[in-house]
C-alpha distance (Angstrom), angle and dihedral (degrees) to the residues before:
residue distance angle dihedral
M1 . . .
T2 3.74 . .
S3 3.78 125.4 .
A4 3.81 88.7 -106.0
H5 3.80 88.4 72.4
L6 3.80 88.9 62.4
F7 3.81 88.5 65.8
F8 3.80 102.9 26.5
I9 3.81 99.5 54.1
P10 3.84 96.4 49.7
A11 3.81 90.0 44.1
V12 3.80 91.3 54.1
L13 3.80 91.3 46.3
L14 3.80 91.2 49.6
A15 3.80 92.0 47.7
G16 3.81 90.2 49.9
A17 3.80 91.9 49.7
A18 3.80 91.4 49.3
F19 3.80 91.8 47.8
G20 3.79 91.4 48.5
Y21 3.79 91.7 49.2
V22 3.81 92.7 51.0
M23 3.80 94.6 45.7
G24 3.79 92.4 44.3
R25 3.79 91.2 51.4
K26 3.81 91.3 50.2
L27 3.79 90.6 51.3
L28 3.80 92.0 46.9
L29 3.80 92.6 51.4
A30 3.81 91.4 47.3
E31 3.81 90.7 50.2
Q32 3.81 92.0 49.1
D33 3.82 90.7 49.1
E34 3.79 91.4 50.5
Q35 3.81 91.0 48.5
R36 3.81 90.4 50.6
R37 3.81 90.6 51.7
Q38 3.80 91.2 49.4
D39 3.80 90.8 49.9
E40 3.81 91.0 50.2
R41 3.82 91.8 49.7
R42 3.80 90.9 47.8
A43 3.81 92.0 49.5
K44 3.81 91.2 48.4
R45 3.80 91.8 49.0
L46 3.81 92.0 48.5
A47 3.82 91.0 48.6
E48 3.80 90.8 51.4
E49 3.81 91.6 48.4
S50 3.79 92.3 49.6
Q51 3.81 90.6 50.1
R52 3.81 90.6 52.0
T53 3.77 93.5 50.3
A54 3.82 93.2 44.0
G55 3.79 95.9 44.8
């Protein structure tokens, strides 16, 4: 093992961790947005159903 490995391997690990963090955050935000949209659609549908049964 050369001395370059002492710098290269940690740099690659750090870059992979940073990439994983960024991609994971993007996926989390997309999932939360999709869940919010589903909740809004469900609430709208329930409101429409309650109006039909009440009116």
